[in-house]
A tleap script that builds the chain and sets N, CA, C and O, in Angstrom:
source leaprc.protein.ff14SB
mol = sequence {
  NMET LYS THR ILE THR LEU ASP ASP GLU ALA
  TYR GLU ILE LEU ALA ALA LEU LYS VAL ASP
  ALA ARG ASP SER PHE SER LYS VAL VAL LYS
  ARG GLN PHE ARG ARG SER GLY ARG ILE ARG
  SER SER ALA GLY SER TRP GLU ASP ALA THR
  ASP ASP GLU VAL ALA GLY LEU ARG GLN GLU
  SER ILE ALA THR PHE GLU GLY ARG ARG ARG
  GLN CARG
}
set mol.1.N position { -21.269 7.860 3.007 }
set mol.1.CA position { -21.264 8.550 1.276 }
set mol.1.C position { -21.235 8.841 0.640 }
set mol.1.O position { -22.230 8.856 -0.085 }
set mol.2.N position { -19.532 9.601 0.108 }
set mol.2.CA position { -20.096 11.539 0.001 }
set mol.2.C position { -18.828 10.708 -1.666 }
set mol.2.O position { -18.290 9.611 -1.814 }
set mol.3.N position { -18.868 11.713 -2.349 }
set mol.3.CA position { -18.696 11.319 -3.833 }
set mol.3.C position { -17.433 12.380 -4.550 }
set mol.3.O position { -17.441 13.596 -4.745 }
set mol.4.N position { -16.804 11.749 -4.717 }
set mol.4.CA position { -15.495 12.243 -5.682 }
set mol.4.C position { -15.188 13.048 -6.663 }
set mol.4.O position { -15.931 14.030 -6.664 }
set mol.5.N position { -14.358 13.053 -7.555 }
set mol.5.CA position { -14.506 13.676 -9.079 }
set mol.5.C position { -13.292 13.366 -9.201 }
set mol.5.O position { -12.690 13.615 -8.156 }
set mol.6.N position { -12.509 12.843 -10.160 }
set mol.6.CA position { -11.526 12.678 -11.056 }
set mol.6.C position { -11.113 12.698 -12.497 }
set mol.6.O position { -11.519 12.090 -13.487 }
set mol.7.N position { -9.979 13.777 -12.254 }
set mol.7.CA position { -9.014 13.765 -14.188 }
set mol.7.C position { -9.463 12.088 -14.446 }
set mol.7.O position { -9.939 11.187 -13.755 }
set mol.8.N position { -9.003 12.262 -15.880 }
set mol.8.CA position { -9.214 10.462 -16.157 }
set mol.8.C position { -7.798 9.336 -15.515 }
set mol.8.O position { -7.606 8.179 -15.140 }
set mol.9.N position { -6.875 11.004 -15.784 }
set mol.9.CA position { -5.326 9.540 -15.875 }
set mol.9.C position { -5.685 9.561 -14.056 }
set mol.9.O position { -5.067 8.579 -13.645 }
set mol.10.N position { -6.222 10.071 -13.129 }
set mol.10.CA position { -6.800 8.965 -11.341 }
set mol.10.C position { -7.569 8.120 -11.928 }
set mol.10.O position { -7.422 6.903 -11.819 }
set mol.11.N position { -8.870 8.923 -12.918 }
set mol.11.CA position { -9.787 7.254 -13.266 }
set mol.11.C position { -9.242 5.689 -13.330 }
set mol.11.O position { -9.377 4.643 -12.694 }
set mol.12.N position { -8.379 6.298 -14.767 }
set mol.12.CA position { -7.567 4.736 -14.703 }
set mol.12.C position { -6.774 4.347 -14.175 }
set mol.12.O position { -6.606 3.137 -14.329 }
set mol.13.N position { -6.281 4.720 -13.700 }
set mol.13.CA position { -5.109 4.566 -12.414 }
set mol.13.C position { -5.538 4.118 -11.286 }
set mol.13.O position { -4.731 3.406 -10.687 }
set mol.14.N position { -6.970 4.369 -10.579 }
set mol.14.CA position { -7.878 3.612 -9.898 }
set mol.14.C position { -8.473 2.175 -10.378 }
set mol.14.O position { -8.378 1.102 -9.782 }
set mol.15.N position { -9.469 2.601 -12.304 }
set mol.15.CA position { -9.620 1.715 -12.287 }
set mol.15.C position { -8.487 -0.177 -12.404 }
set mol.15.O position { -8.823 -1.343 -12.200 }
set mol.16.N position { -6.969 0.571 -12.883 }
set mol.16.CA position { -5.906 0.130 -13.123 }
set mol.16.C position { -5.713 -0.610 -11.438 }
set mol.16.O position { -4.609 -0.781 -10.921 }
set mol.17.N position { -6.687 -0.878 -10.953 }
set mol.17.CA position { -5.679 -1.226 -9.335 }
set mol.17.C position { -7.366 -2.492 -9.091 }
set mol.17.O position { -7.042 -3.418 -8.347 }
set mol.18.N position { -8.365 -2.567 -9.402 }
set mol.18.CA position { -9.310 -3.186 -9.370 }
set mol.18.C position { -8.813 -4.511 -9.620 }
set mol.18.O position { -8.050 -4.888 -10.510 }
set mol.19.N position { -9.511 -5.331 -8.453 }
set mol.19.CA position { -9.240 -6.522 -8.465 }
set mol.19.C position { -9.409 -7.563 -9.805 }
set mol.19.O position { -8.515 -8.179 -10.385 }
set mol.20.N position { -11.172 -7.537 -10.149 }
set mol.20.CA position { -12.118 -8.472 -10.626 }
set mol.20.C position { -13.293 -7.155 -10.767 }
set mol.20.O position { -13.534 -6.215 -10.010 }
set mol.21.N position { -13.762 -7.479 -11.823 }
set mol.21.CA position { -15.368 -6.958 -11.900 }
set mol.21.C position { -16.302 -5.430 -10.828 }
set mol.21.O position { -16.650 -4.250 -10.850 }
set mol.22.N position { -16.258 -6.939 -9.884 }
set mol.22.CA position { -16.965 -7.043 -8.473 }
set mol.22.C position { -16.449 -5.082 -6.871 }
set mol.22.O position { -16.826 -4.375 -5.936 }
set mol.23.N position { -15.174 -5.483 -8.075 }
set mol.23.CA position { -13.799 -5.545 -6.230 }
set mol.23.C position { -15.287 -3.004 -7.137 }
set mol.23.O position { -15.634 -2.359 -8.126 }
set mol.24.N position { -15.308 -3.043 -6.001 }
set mol.24.CA position { -15.025 -1.643 -5.728 }
set mol.24.C position { -13.633 -0.956 -6.149 }
set mol.24.O position { -12.473 -1.359 -6.229 }
set mol.25.N position { -14.608 0.876 -6.495 }
set mol.25.CA position { -13.303 1.554 -6.088 }
set mol.25.C position { -13.007 2.316 -4.197 }
set mol.25.O position { -12.195 3.096 -3.701 }
set mol.26.N position { -14.381 1.395 -3.618 }
set mol.26.CA position { -13.547 1.904 -2.098 }
set mol.26.C position { -13.430 0.994 -1.549 }
set mol.26.O position { -13.163 0.958 -0.347 }
set mol.27.N position { -13.646 -0.280 -2.489 }
set mol.27.CA position { -11.820 -1.739 -1.923 }
set mol.27.C position { -10.820 -1.078 -2.149 }
set mol.27.O position { -10.085 -0.784 -1.206 }
set mol.28.N position { -10.606 -0.783 -3.081 }
set mol.28.CA position { -9.293 0.123 -3.657 }
set mol.28.C position { -8.850 0.714 -3.382 }
set mol.28.O position { -7.660 0.754 -3.694 }
set mol.29.N position { -9.313 1.512 -2.709 }
set mol.29.CA position { -8.633 3.253 -2.209 }
set mol.29.C position { -8.210 2.513 -0.459 }
set mol.29.O position { -7.187 2.916 0.094 }
set mol.30.N position { -8.987 1.595 0.147 }
set mol.30.CA position { -8.921 1.084 1.874 }
set mol.30.C position { -7.611 -0.164 1.039 }
set mol.30.O position { -6.507 0.211 1.436 }
set mol.31.N position { -7.501 -0.987 0.415 }
set mol.31.CA position { -6.497 -1.590 0.511 }
set mol.31.C position { -5.123 -1.042 0.330 }
set mol.31.O position { -4.144 -1.402 0.984 }
set mol.32.N position { -5.130 0.127 -0.892 }
set mol.32.CA position { -4.047 0.684 -1.394 }
set mol.32.C position { -3.572 1.853 -0.190 }
set mol.32.O position { -2.402 2.235 -0.186 }
set mol.33.N position { -4.265 2.230 0.523 }
set mol.33.CA position { -3.652 3.649 1.398 }
set mol.33.C position { -4.325 2.849 2.703 }
set mol.33.O position { -4.749 3.918 3.142 }
set mol.34.N position { -4.701 2.059 3.518 }
set mol.34.CA position { -5.337 1.544 4.766 }
set mol.34.C position { -3.141 1.127 5.600 }
set mol.34.O position { -2.711 1.258 6.746 }
set mol.35.N position { -2.380 0.619 4.204 }
set mol.35.CA position { -1.287 0.377 4.664 }
set mol.35.C position { -0.286 1.274 6.096 }
set mol.35.O position { -0.145 2.487 5.943 }
set mol.36.N position { 0.011 0.965 6.705 }
set mol.36.CA position { 1.223 1.086 7.275 }
set mol.36.C position { 2.609 2.323 6.122 }
set mol.36.O position { 3.833 2.194 6.139 }
set mol.37.N position { 1.900 3.243 5.396 }
set mol.37.CA position { 3.777 2.801 4.923 }
set mol.37.C position { 3.477 3.418 3.935 }
set mol.37.O position { 2.363 3.940 3.874 }
set mol.38.N position { 4.526 3.544 2.732 }
set mol.38.CA position { 4.879 3.548 1.258 }
set mol.38.C position { 6.303 4.048 1.308 }
set mol.38.O position { 6.928 5.006 1.763 }
set mol.39.N position { 6.628 2.364 0.263 }
set mol.39.CA position { 7.940 3.032 0.798 }
set mol.39.C position { 8.183 4.327 -0.695 }
set mol.39.O position { 9.211 4.934 -0.996 }
set mol.40.N position { 7.801 4.340 -0.879 }
set mol.40.CA position { 7.765 5.857 -2.116 }
set mol.40.C position { 8.106 6.711 -1.529 }
set mol.40.O position { 9.150 7.337 -1.342 }
set mol.41.N position { 6.643 6.725 -1.069 }
set mol.41.CA position { 6.347 7.604 0.907 }
set mol.41.C position { 7.869 8.148 1.417 }
set mol.41.O position { 7.988 9.368 1.527 }
set mol.42.N position { 8.886 7.404 1.692 }
set mol.42.CA position { 10.303 7.498 3.143 }
set mol.42.C position { 11.566 7.111 1.674 }
set mol.42.O position { 12.751 7.216 1.991 }
set mol.43.N position { 11.335 6.799 0.555 }
set mol.43.CA position { 12.295 7.057 -0.246 }
set mol.43.C position { 13.378 7.945 0.807 }
set mol.43.O position { 12.901 8.948 1.338 }
set mol.44.N position { 14.968 7.546 1.140 }
set mol.44.CA position { 15.497 8.929 1.375 }
set mol.44.C position { 15.281 8.673 2.964 }
set mol.44.O position { 16.159 8.813 3.816 }
set mol.45.N position { 14.101 8.318 3.167 }
set mol.45.CA position { 14.172 8.959 5.112 }
set mol.45.C position { 14.771 7.867 5.227 }
set mol.45.O position { 14.264 7.553 6.304 }
set mol.46.N position { 15.603 6.830 4.934 }
set mol.46.CA position { 16.939 5.312 5.696 }
set mol.46.C position { 18.224 5.744 6.196 }
set mol.46.O position { 18.950 5.276 7.073 }
set mol.47.N position { 18.375 7.072 5.187 }
set mol.47.CA position { 19.705 7.298 4.488 }
set mol.47.C position { 20.903 7.415 6.291 }
set mol.47.O position { 22.134 7.396 6.259 }
set mol.48.N position { 20.303 7.492 7.223 }
set mol.48.CA position { 20.618 7.523 8.079 }
set mol.48.C position { 20.817 5.915 8.776 }
set mol.48.O position { 21.747 5.837 9.578 }
set mol.49.N position { 20.205 4.939 8.586 }
set mol.49.CA position { 19.089 3.717 9.866 }
set mol.49.C position { 20.814 3.150 9.333 }
set mol.49.O position { 21.495 3.056 8.312 }
set mol.50.N position { 20.894 2.862 10.942 }
set mol.50.CA position { 21.997 1.812 10.934 }
set mol.50.C position { 22.233 0.342 10.538 }
set mol.50.O position { 21.173 0.081 9.971 }
set mol.51.N position { 23.235 -1.153 10.480 }
set mol.51.CA position { 22.785 -2.151 9.745 }
set mol.51.C position { 21.355 -2.364 10.314 }
set mol.51.O position { 20.291 -2.647 9.762 }
set mol.52.N position { 21.830 -2.041 12.111 }
set mol.52.CA position { 21.069 -3.487 12.651 }
set mol.52.C position { 19.042 -2.366 13.196 }
set mol.52.O position { 18.061 -3.037 13.519 }
set mol.53.N position { 18.989 -1.128 13.150 }
set mol.53.CA position { 17.740 -0.752 11.841 }
set mol.53.C position { 17.309 -1.749 10.746 }
set mol.53.O position { 16.688 -2.805 10.867 }
set mol.54.N position { 17.622 -1.360 10.038 }
set mol.54.CA position { 17.431 -1.846 8.224 }
set mol.54.C position { 17.377 -3.349 8.875 }
set mol.54.O position { 16.215 -3.736 8.756 }
set mol.55.N position { 17.826 -3.908 9.234 }
set mol.55.CA position { 17.501 -4.967 9.359 }
set mol.55.C position { 16.715 -5.321 10.574 }
set mol.55.O position { 17.073 -6.477 10.796 }
set mol.56.N position { 15.864 -4.996 11.472 }
set mol.56.CA position { 14.392 -4.899 11.846 }
set mol.56.C position { 13.634 -5.055 11.643 }
set mol.56.O position { 12.647 -5.577 12.163 }
set mol.57.N position { 14.071 -4.300 10.131 }
set mol.57.CA position { 12.799 -2.909 9.590 }
set mol.57.C position { 12.106 -4.685 8.401 }
set mol.57.O position { 11.076 -5.354 8.320 }
set mol.58.N position { 13.175 -4.669 7.904 }
set mol.58.CA position { 13.275 -6.409 7.251 }
set mol.58.C position { 12.564 -7.249 7.941 }
set mol.58.O position { 11.409 -7.446 7.561 }
set mol.59.N position { 13.177 -8.105 9.375 }
set mol.59.CA position { 12.521 -8.825 10.116 }
set mol.59.C position { 10.500 -8.101 10.038 }
set mol.59.O position { 9.502 -8.808 9.904 }
set mol.60.N position { 10.521 -7.279 10.114 }
set mol.60.CA position { 9.211 -6.748 10.642 }
set mol.60.C position { 8.426 -6.692 8.865 }
set mol.60.O position { 7.205 -6.647 8.722 }
set mol.61.N position { 9.003 -6.701 8.166 }
set mol.61.CA position { 8.514 -6.047 7.288 }
set mol.61.C position { 8.109 -8.089 5.957 }
set mol.61.O position { 7.572 -8.346 4.880 }
set mol.62.N position { 8.688 -8.723 6.865 }
set mol.62.CA position { 8.489 -9.892 6.570 }
set mol.62.C position { 7.286 -10.364 6.820 }
set mol.62.O position { 6.379 -10.655 6.041 }
set mol.63.N position { 7.379 -10.441 8.512 }
set mol.63.CA position { 6.445 -10.975 9.412 }
set mol.63.C position { 5.010 -10.451 9.564 }
set mol.63.O position { 3.919 -10.878 9.942 }
set mol.64.N position { 5.753 -8.878 8.899 }
set mol.64.CA position { 3.485 -8.726 7.854 }
set mol.64.C position { 3.317 -9.792 6.963 }
set mol.64.O position { 2.855 -10.845 7.401 }
set mol.65.N position { 3.674 -9.670 5.562 }
set mol.65.CA position { 3.985 -9.913 4.176 }
set mol.65.C position { 3.835 -11.741 3.898 }
set mol.65.O position { 3.761 -12.378 2.847 }
set mol.66.N position { 3.831 -12.350 5.898 }
set mol.66.CA position { 3.633 -13.669 5.759 }
set mol.66.C position { 2.557 -13.322 6.226 }
set mol.66.O position { 1.743 -13.015 5.354 }
set mol.67.N position { 2.197 -13.238 7.271 }
set mol.67.CA position { 0.730 -12.544 8.639 }
set mol.67.C position { 0.135 -12.204 7.230 }
set mol.67.O position { -0.143 -13.351 6.882 }
set mol.68.N position { -0.130 -11.657 6.508 }
set mol.68.CA position { -1.137 -11.202 5.736 }
set mol.68.C position { -1.021 -12.306 4.147 }
set mol.68.O position { -1.528 -12.025 3.061 }
set mol.69.N position { -0.419 -13.230 4.392 }
set mol.69.CA position { -0.194 -14.068 3.256 }
set mol.69.C position { -1.078 -15.193 4.073 }
set mol.69.O position { -1.439 -15.940 3.162 }
set mol.70.N position { -1.479 -15.580 4.979 }
set mol.70.CA position { -2.231 -16.699 5.773 }
set mol.70.C position { -2.959 -16.615 5.889 }
set mol.70.O position { -3.697 -17.562 6.161 }
set mol.71.N position { -3.501 -14.917 5.731 }
set mol.71.CA position { -5.236 -14.610 6.041 }
set mol.71.C position { -6.291 -14.748 4.373 }
set mol.71.O position { -7.492 -14.486 4.305 }
set mol.72.N position { -5.414 -15.215 3.212 }
set mol.72.CA position { -6.109 -15.692 2.643 }
set mol.72.C position { -6.215 -16.716 2.648 }
set mol.72.O position { -7.070 -17.252 1.943 }
savepdb mol mol.pdb
quit
């Protein structure tokens, strides 16, 4: 167990991501940051990608989304 300090803005952002009252901040952080890659962090990095590479990424994203949806 660790203690962290957040300013009010960061706290509000984190609190807004809670699914319900029983959702813990630990769960929110894991849900948000355990994912492999975030679109915002990749912005601009695909500008040299070929159409085939983009199509492959799209198919991989769809498969990942469908897999997570089935797990629920």
